[in-house]
BAZASE-424839 format. One record per residue (C-alpha): residue number from 1; residue in one letter; x, y, z. Coordinates in nm, 4 decimals. Layout:
BEGIN
NUM; a; X; Y; Z
...
This chain:
BEGIN
1; m; -2.1073; 2.4287; -1.1201
2; q; -2.0048; 2.0583; -1.0845
3; v; -1.7200; 2.1572; -0.7868
4; q; -1.9965; 2.3937; -0.6514
5; i; -2.2533; 2.1044; -0.6239
6; q; -1.9949; 1.8742; -0.4777
7; a; -1.8877; 2.1302; -0.2224
8; l; -2.2423; 2.1603; -0.1092
9; l; -2.2730; 1.8138; -0.0859
10; a; -1.9715; 1.7275; 0.1132
11; a; -2.0884; 2.0218; 0.3492
12; a; -2.4223; 1.8358; 0.3848
13; g; -2.2401; 1.5087; 0.4455
14; g; -2.3143; 1.3499; 0.1426
15; a; -2.0528; 1.2213; -0.1354
16; e; -1.8159; 1.2354; 0.1572
17; g; -1.4952; 1.0462; 0.0353
18; g; -1.6082; 1.0098; -0.3099
19; r; -1.6773; 0.6435; -0.3719
20; g; -1.9196; 0.5981; -0.1078
21; e; -2.2236; 0.5298; -0.3459
22; e; -2.0468; 0.3776; -0.6270
23; t; -1.8853; 0.1056; -0.4046
24; g; -2.2111; 0.0335; -0.1661
25; i; -1.9746; 0.1215; 0.1189
26; g; -2.1432; 0.4191; 0.2329
27; n; -1.9625; 0.6566; 0.4735
28; i; -1.7192; 0.3886; 0.6319
29; e; -1.4274; 0.5025; 0.8275
30; v; -1.1042; 0.3809; 0.6715
31; a; -0.7995; 0.4357; 0.8636
32; k; -0.5210; 0.6853; 0.7452
33; s; -0.1971; 0.5578; 0.6564
34; q; 0.0735; 0.5372; 0.9379
35; l; 0.3640; 0.8067; 0.8750
36; f; 0.6465; 0.6467; 0.6668
37; d; 1.0189; 0.7090; 0.7425
38; g; 1.1784; 0.5494; 0.4615
39; m; 1.2446; 0.2010; 0.6302
40; p; 1.2526; -0.0697; 0.3733
41; s; 1.0796; -0.3251; 0.6152
42; r; 0.7536; -0.0849; 0.6266
43; v; 0.7369; 0.0365; 0.2559
44; a; 0.4811; -0.2586; 0.1570
45; g; 0.2299; -0.1979; 0.4479
46; f; 0.2522; 0.1932; 0.4016
47; v; 0.1602; 0.1830; -0.0002
48; t; -0.1153; -0.0838; 0.1078
49; g; -0.2680; 0.1589; 0.3485
50; c; -0.2191; 0.4346; 0.1162
51; k; -0.4018; 0.2462; -0.1758
52; l; -0.6719; 0.1602; 0.0512
53; y; -0.7369; 0.5223; 0.1828
54; i; -0.7135; 0.6544; -0.1665
55; r; -0.9710; 0.4021; -0.3048
56; n; -1.2060; 0.4489; -0.0641
57; k; -1.1719; 0.8273; 0.0338
58; l; -0.9843; 1.0135; -0.2424
59; a; -1.0944; 0.8178; -0.5571
60; r; -1.2419; 1.1292; -0.7217
61; a; -0.9509; 1.3545; -0.6258
62; t; -0.6860; 1.4563; -0.9012
63; v; -0.3734; 1.2246; -0.9436
64; e; -0.1795; 1.5527; -0.8120
65; a; -0.3867; 1.5666; -0.4907
66; q; -0.3565; 1.1710; -0.4257
67; v; 0.0379; 1.1856; -0.4486
68; q; 0.0391; 1.5088; -0.2535
69; w; -0.1864; 1.3422; 0.0306
70; v; 0.0778; 1.0386; 0.0045
71; l; 0.3733; 1.2699; 0.0395
72; s; 0.1973; 1.4347; 0.3502
73; f; 0.2524; 1.0831; 0.5424
74; m; 0.6452; 1.0895; 0.4190
75; q; 0.7942; 1.2071; 0.7415
76; g; 1.1709; 1.1563; 0.8992
77; g; 1.4596; 0.9661; 0.7592
78; s; 1.5348; 0.9101; 0.3989
79; a; 1.1567; 0.9704; 0.3360
80; d; 1.1852; 1.3262; 0.3795
81; v; 1.4563; 1.3810; 0.1578
82; w; 1.2899; 1.1867; -0.1230
83; k; 0.9923; 1.3809; -0.0485
84; e; 1.1374; 1.7122; -0.0932
85; n; 1.3167; 1.6258; -0.4386
86; v; 0.9552; 1.4745; -0.5586
87; m; 0.8016; 1.8160; -0.4517
88; e; 1.0689; 2.0321; -0.6517
89; e; 1.0582; 1.8092; -0.9658
90; l; 0.6490; 1.8327; -0.9308
91; e; 0.6589; 2.2172; -0.9017
92; a; 0.9004; 2.2410; -1.1733
93; g; 0.6805; 2.0138; -1.4195
94; e; 0.9704; 1.7888; -1.4619
95; m; 0.7892; 1.4852; -1.3235
96; e; 0.4275; 1.3767; -1.3511
97; y; 0.2592; 1.0920; -1.2857
98; e; -0.0341; 0.9430; -1.5009
99; t; -0.2049; 0.7547; -1.2202
100; v; -0.1404; 0.7199; -0.8184
101; k; -0.0779; 0.3677; -0.8940
102; e; 0.2413; 0.4654; -1.0967
103; f; 0.3478; 0.7003; -0.8222
104; l; 0.3206; 0.4381; -0.5616
105; t; 0.4974; 0.1747; -0.7549
106; t; 0.7809; 0.4226; -0.7861
107; l; 0.7928; 0.4911; -0.4091
108; k; 0.7901; 0.1077; -0.3410
109; r; 1.0743; 0.0470; -0.5876
110; e; 1.2636; 0.3449; -0.4531
111; f; 1.2137; 0.2398; -0.0613
112; g; 1.1924; -0.1659; -0.1121
113; g; 1.5851; -0.1661; -0.0836
114; g; 1.5780; -0.3653; -0.4286
115; e; 1.5789; -0.7020; -0.2575
116; e; 1.2139; -0.7334; -0.1959
117; e; 1.2036; -1.0651; -0.3494
118; s; 1.4893; -1.2208; -0.2096
119; v; 1.3703; -1.1030; 0.1312
120; k; 1.0159; -1.2403; 0.0832
121; a; 1.2038; -1.5442; -0.0512
122; a; 1.3972; -1.6090; 0.2798
123; k; 1.0920; -1.5120; 0.4881
124; l; 0.9113; -1.7751; 0.3031
125; r; 1.1566; -2.0448; 0.3514
126; k; 1.1940; -1.9674; 0.7298
127; l; 0.8115; -1.9785; 0.7926
128; e; 0.6829; -2.2543; 1.0432
129; q; 0.3498; -2.3103; 1.1636
130; e; 0.4780; -2.3724; 1.5455
131; g; 0.1922; -2.2740; 1.7793
132; r; -0.0679; -2.1256; 1.5109
133; t; -0.3465; -2.2604; 1.3580
134; m; -0.3549; -2.4056; 1.0298
135; e; -0.5806; -2.0897; 0.9313
136; e; -0.3390; -1.8505; 1.0872
137; f; -0.0266; -2.0343; 0.9085
138; v; -0.2208; -2.0277; 0.5764
139; q; -0.2866; -1.6610; 0.5949
140; e; 0.0833; -1.6067; 0.6739
141; f; 0.2033; -1.8176; 0.4141
142; k; 0.0260; -1.6483; 0.1566
143; r; 0.1131; -1.3159; 0.2814
144; a; 0.5075; -1.4395; 0.2753
145; a; 0.4540; -1.6014; -0.0818
146; r; 0.2975; -1.2840; -0.2457
147; g; 0.6084; -1.1160; -0.4053
148; s; 0.8368; -1.3962; -0.3545
149; e; 0.8630; -1.5286; -0.7138
150; y; 0.7933; -1.8696; -0.5668
151; e; 0.4968; -2.0578; -0.7397
152; g; 0.3734; -2.4160; -0.8376
153; w; 0.5596; -2.6958; -0.7126
154; l; 0.8274; -2.4930; -0.5308
155; l; 0.5529; -2.2985; -0.3346
156; m; 0.3756; -2.6160; -0.2477
157; e; 0.6933; -2.7731; -0.1173
158; e; 0.7754; -2.4792; 0.1171
159; f; 0.4171; -2.5074; 0.2423
160; k; 0.4608; -2.8599; 0.3347
161; r; 0.8003; -2.8033; 0.4758
162; g; 0.6536; -2.5238; 0.7067
163; i; 0.3485; -2.7187; 0.8693
164; n; 0.3577; -2.9064; 1.1872
165; g; 0.4865; -3.2710; 1.1393
166; g; 0.1813; -3.4370; 1.3070
167; i; -0.0772; -3.3297; 1.0185
């Protein structure tokens, strides 16, 4: 009965995307994730896009449906091969995810190249303000610092090193 009610509400334009009323966002538009081909430099953005869409549009879907939605955006390159392997394991009942977060963590670990922290640390060390405003630099610095394993005094020193000299 609940499924029928949800289907009727969805057909009438209500309850679309699941969490609208719960989060107070109504029926906002959320961009779907870009296609992902397995490039390590794109995995973090892909996972973030998937999380955003799932949270706002697929929150009430089953974990299996959420995982399959993510897999549908994995096309080309090494992502195709990994997707096929995961699909076979899921269909055979050999693999099961408790949450979509667990699946996305696995995906990120698989395609992150295993060197994500060192790559982020290197990017952080190269980051300089140059022609950016301080606000733009702060946002870019925060993005680069996330996941770099830098913290405290060392993070502060990298920030000071990156800002323009006259400040």
